[in-house]
RODO-179019 format. One line per 4 residues: number of its first residue (from 1); their letters; for each residue x, y, z of N, C-alpha, C, O. Coordinates in nm, 2 decimals, decimal comma. Example, Ala and Ser with C-alpha at 12.3 -4.5 7.8 and 13.67 -1.06 7.14 Angstrom:
% residues 2
1) AS) 1,32/-0,57/0,78/1,23/-0,45/0,78/1,32/-0,33/0,78/1,42/-0,33/0,85 | 1,28/-0,22/0,71/1,37/-0,11/0,71/1,29/0,00/0,79/1,34/0,11/0,80
END
This chain:
% residues 92
1) MLAK) -0,93/5,33/6,49/-0,79/5,36/6,48/-0,75/5,44/6,61/-0,81/5,53/6,66 | -0,62/5,40/6,66/-0,57/5,46/6,79/-0,52/5,59/6,77/-0,52/5,67/6,86 | -0,46/5,62/6,65/-0,40/5,76/6,63/-0,29/5,80/6,73/-0,28/5,90/6,78 | -0,20/5,69/6,74/-0,09/5,71/6,86/-0,14/5,73/6,99/-0,06/5,78/7,07
5) LTPH) -0,26/5,68/7,03/-0,30/5,70/7,16/-0,29/5,55/7,22/-0,28/5,45/7,15 | -0,28/5,56/7,34/-0,29/5,43/7,41/-0,43/5,38/7,42/-0,52/5,46/7,42 | -0,45/5,26/7,42/-0,59/5,22/7,43/-0,68/5,28/7,53/-0,79/5,30/7,51 | -0,61/5,30/7,65/-0,69/5,37/7,76/-0,73/5,52/7,73/-0,84/5,57/7,76
9) QRFD) -0,63/5,59/7,66/-0,65/5,72/7,61/-0,79/5,72/7,52/-0,89/5,79/7,53 | -0,76/5,64/7,42/-0,87/5,63/7,32/-1,01/5,59/7,37/-1,11/5,64/7,32 | -1,01/5,50/7,48/-1,15/5,46/7,55/-1,20/5,59/7,62/-1,32/5,62/7,62 | -1,11/5,66/7,67/-1,16/5,78/7,75/-1,23/5,89/7,66/-1,31/5,97/7,70
13) LGPF) -1,20/5,89/7,53/-1,25/5,99/7,43/-1,39/5,96/7,42/-1,47/6,05/7,39 | -1,44/5,83/7,43/-1,58/5,81/7,40/-1,59/5,71/7,29/-1,49/5,67/7,24 | -1,71/5,68/7,24/-1,74/5,60/7,14/-1,72/5,65/6,99/-1,73/5,77/6,97 | -1,69/5,55/6,90/-1,66/5,61/6,76/-1,79/5,65/6,70/-1,89/5,60/6,75
17) ATVP) -1,80/5,75/6,61/-1,91/5,78/6,54/-1,98/5,69/6,48/-1,91/5,60/6,42 | -2,11/5,68/6,47/-2,18/5,57/6,41/-2,28/5,62/6,30/-2,31/5,74/6,31 | -2,33/5,55/6,21/-2,42/5,59/6,12/-2,56/5,59/6,20/-2,60/5,50/6,27 | -2,63/5,70/6,18/-2,77/5,72/6,24/-2,85/5,62/6,17/-2,83/5,58/6,06
21) DLPP) -2,97/5,57/6,26/-3,06/5,49/6,21/-3,13/5,54/6,10/-3,19/5,65/6,11 | -3,14/5,47/5,98/-3,23/5,53/5,87/-3,37/5,48/5,89/-3,40/5,38/5,95 | -3,46/5,56/5,83/-3,59/5,52/5,84/-3,62/5,41/5,75/-3,55/5,41/5,65 | -3,71/5,31/5,79/-3,72/5,19/5,72/-3,79/5,22/5,56/-3,88/5,31/5,55
25) ATTI) -3,73/5,16/5,46/-3,77/5,19/5,33/-3,92/5,14/5,32/-3,96/5,05/5,38 | -3,99/5,21/5,24/-4,14/5,20/5,21/-4,15/5,12/5,08/-4,08/5,15/4,98 | -4,23/5,02/5,07/-4,25/4,94/4,95/-4,39/4,99/4,89/-4,50/4,99/4,95 | -4,36/5,05/4,76/-4,49/5,07/4,70/-4,53/4,97/4,60/-4,45/4,91/4,53
29) LTRQ) -4,66/4,94/4,59/-4,71/4,83/4,51/-4,82/4,89/4,43/-4,91/4,95/4,49 | -4,80/4,87/4,28/-4,90/4,91/4,19/-4,94/4,80/4,10/-4,87/4,71/4,08 | -5,05/4,81/4,04/-5,10/4,71/3,94/-5,13/4,77/3,81/-5,22/4,86/3,81 | -5,08/4,73/3,70/-5,11/4,79/3,57/-5,09/4,70/3,46/-5,02/4,60/3,48
33) LVSA) -5,14/4,74/3,33/-5,13/4,65/3,22/-4,99/4,67/3,15/-4,94/4,78/3,17 | -4,93/4,58/3,09/-4,81/4,61/3,01/-4,86/4,66/2,87/-4,95/4,61/2,80 | -4,80/4,77/2,83/-4,83/4,84/2,71/-4,82/4,75/2,58/-4,78/4,63/2,58 | -4,87/4,82/2,47/-4,85/4,73/2,34/-4,71/4,72/2,31/-4,67/4,62/2,25
37) TGSV) -4,63/4,82/2,36/-4,49/4,82/2,31/-4,40/4,71/2,41/-4,28/4,69/2,39 | -4,47/4,66/2,51/-4,42/4,57/2,60/-4,34/4,64/2,72/-4,24/4,59/2,77 | -4,38/4,76/2,76/-4,32/4,83/2,88/-4,42/4,86/2,99/-4,54/4,84/2,97 | -4,38/4,91/3,11/-4,47/4,95/3,20/-4,40/5,09/3,25/-4,28/5,11/3,24
41) GLDG) -4,51/5,18/3,29/-4,44/5,31/3,33/-4,44/5,32/3,49/-4,53/5,26/3,56 | -4,33/5,39/3,53/-4,31/5,40/3,66/-4,24/5,55/3,70/-4,13/5,57/3,65 | -4,30/5,63/3,76/-4,24/5,76/3,80/-4,18/5,83/3,67/-4,07/5,89/3,68 | -4,25/5,82/3,57/-4,21/5,90/3,45/-4,09/5,82/3,37/-4,01/5,88/3,29
45) RLIG) -4,08/5,70/3,42/-3,99/5,60/3,34/-4,04/5,49/3,28/-4,14/5,45/3,33 | -3,99/5,43/3,17/-4,05/5,31/3,11/-3,96/5,21/3,13/-3,84/5,22/3,12 | -4,01/5,10/3,18/-3,93/4,97/3,21/-3,97/4,87/3,10/-4,09/4,84/3,09 | -3,87/4,80/3,03/-3,90/4,73/2,92/-3,91/4,59/2,97/-3,83/4,54/3,06
49) LGRK) -4,02/4,51/2,92/-4,04/4,38/2,96/-4,04/4,27/2,85/-4,02/4,15/2,86 | -4,07/4,34/2,73/-4,07/4,26/2,60/-4,21/4,26/2,55/-4,30/4,26/2,63 | -4,24/4,25/2,43/-4,36/4,26/2,36/-4,44/4,13/2,37/-4,56/4,12/2,34 | -4,38/4,03/2,42/-4,46/3,89/2,43/-4,54/3,92/2,56/-4,64/3,85/2,58
53) HAGK) -4,52/4,01/2,65/-4,60/4,03/2,76/-4,70/4,15/2,76/-4,76/4,19/2,86 | -4,72/4,21/2,63/-4,80/4,30/2,59/-4,95/4,26/2,66/-4,99/4,14/2,66 | -5,03/4,36/2,72/-5,17/4,33/2,77/-5,18/4,25/2,89/-5,29/4,24/2,94 | -5,07/4,20/2,94/-5,07/4,12/3,06/-5,08/4,21/3,18/-5,02/4,32/3,19
57) PVTV) -5,16/4,18/3,28/-5,17/4,24/3,42/-5,04/4,22/3,50/-5,01/4,10/3,53 | -4,97/4,32/3,54/-4,85/4,30/3,63/-4,87/4,37/3,76/-4,95/4,46/3,77 | -4,80/4,32/3,86/-4,79/4,39/4,00/-4,64/4,44/4,00/-4,55/4,37/3,98 | -4,63/4,57/4,02/-4,50/4,62/4,04/-4,47/4,65/4,19/-4,55/4,72/4,25
61) FRTG) -4,36/4,61/4,25/-4,32/4,64/4,38/-4,19/4,73/4,36/-4,10/4,71/4,28 | -4,21/4,83/4,45/-4,09/4,93/4,43/-4,04/4,96/4,58/-4,12/5,00/4,66 | -3,91/4,94/4,61/-3,86/4,99/4,73/-3,73/5,06/4,70/-3,63/5,00/4,66 | -3,74/5,19/4,72/-3,63/5,29/4,68/-3,62/5,27/4,53/-3,72/5,28/4,46
65) AFVA) -3,49/5,25/4,48/-3,47/5,23/4,35/-3,49/5,09/4,31/-3,47/5,06/4,19 | -3,51/4,98/4,39/-3,52/4,84/4,35/-3,66/4,82/4,31/-3,75/4,86/4,38 | -3,69/4,77/4,19/-3,82/4,73/4,15/-3,82/4,57/4,11/-3,73/4,51/4,05 | -3,93/4,51/4,13/-3,96/4,39/4,10/-4,10/4,39/4,02/-4,19/4,45/4,08
69) IFTG) -4,12/4,33/3,91/-4,23/4,32/3,83/-4,28/4,16/3,82/-4,21/4,07/3,77 | -4,40/4,13/3,87/-4,46/4,01/3,86/-4,57/3,99/3,78/-4,65/4,09/3,77 | -4,61/3,88/3,71/-4,74/3,86/3,65/-4,78/3,73/3,72/-4,72/3,62/3,69 | -4,88/3,74/3,80/-4,92/3,62/3,88/-4,81/3,59/3,98/-4,77/3,67/4,06
73) DELL) -4,76/3,46/3,97/-4,66/3,45/4,08/-4,52/3,44/4,00/-4,42/3,40/4,05 | -4,51/3,48/3,88/-4,39/3,47/3,79/-4,31/3,60/3,79/-4,37/3,70/3,75 | -4,20/3,61/3,83/-4,11/3,73/3,82/-4,07/3,75/3,69/-4,00/3,67/3,63 | -4,11/3,86/3,63/-4,08/3,90/3,50/-3,94/3,98/3,50/-3,86/3,95/3,41
77) RSLT) -3,93/4,06/3,58/-3,82/4,14/3,59/-3,79/4,19/3,73/-3,88/4,21/3,81 | -3,65/4,21/3,75/-3,61/4,28/3,88/-3,49/4,37/3,83/-3,41/4,33/3,74 | -3,49/4,49/3,89/-3,38/4,59/3,85/-3,37/4,69/3,94/-3,46/4,73/4,02 | -3,25/4,75/3,94/-3,24/4,88/4,01/-3,25/4,99/3,92/-3,17/4,99/3,82
81) LDYN) -3,35/5,10/3,94/-3,36/5,20/3,83/-3,24/5,27/3,82/-3,17/5,31/3,91 | -3,21/5,30/3,69/-3,11/5,41/3,64/-3,16/5,53/3,63/-3,23/5,56/3,53 | -3,15/5,63/3,73/-3,21/5,76/3,72/-3,16/5,84/3,61/-3,22/5,94/3,57 | -3,05/5,80/3,54/-2,99/5,88/3,43/-3,06/5,85/3,31/-3,04/5,91/3,20
85) RRYQ) -3,15/5,75/3,32/-3,22/5,71/3,19/-3,37/5,71/3,19/-3,43/5,65/3,29 | -3,44/5,76/3,10/-3,58/5,74/3,11/-3,63/5,61/3,07/-3,72/5,56/3,14 | -3,58/5,53/2,96/-3,61/5,40/2,95/-3,52/5,30/3,00/-3,40/5,31/2,97 | -3,57/5,21/3,07/-3,50/5,11/3,14/-3,49/4,98/3,04/-3,59/4,90/3,03
89) PQDR) -3,39/4,96/2,96/-3,39/4,85/2,86/-3,39/4,72/2,93/-3,37/4,71/3,05 | -3,42/4,61/2,86/-3,42/4,47/2,90/-3,28/4,43/2,90/-3,20/4,48/2,81 | -3,24/4,35/3,00/-3,08/4,29/2,99/-3,10/4,19/2,88/-3,19/4,11/2,88 | -3,00/4,20/2,79/-3,01/4,09/2,69/-2,87/4,03/2,69/-2,84/3,94/2,62
END
C-alpha cells in the first residue's frame, strides 16, 4: 500500500516487512497397538479409530498438530489435533 506516497517515495523507504523463515517442522514417528477400545494414545490424548482395529499394530506420523495413522500401507485416519479435547472422536 502506498499510503498517499508516490511510488518513488515508497521505494525509498525500503522493503515491506516479511514473515521470518520458520524452522522446518519435525515429523515424529511412533509405533503402537490399537487399544481394546479402538483408540491410540498420543501426547495425553486418545484418538479414536474404531473397535474393529483393536489389537492392530499402527504407525503414527505427527507433524505439528497434523496426525496420520497407518496400519501397513493403509491410511486409517488423518486429522488435525484439537487441543481443547482429550478424546479425538472419529468422524462419522
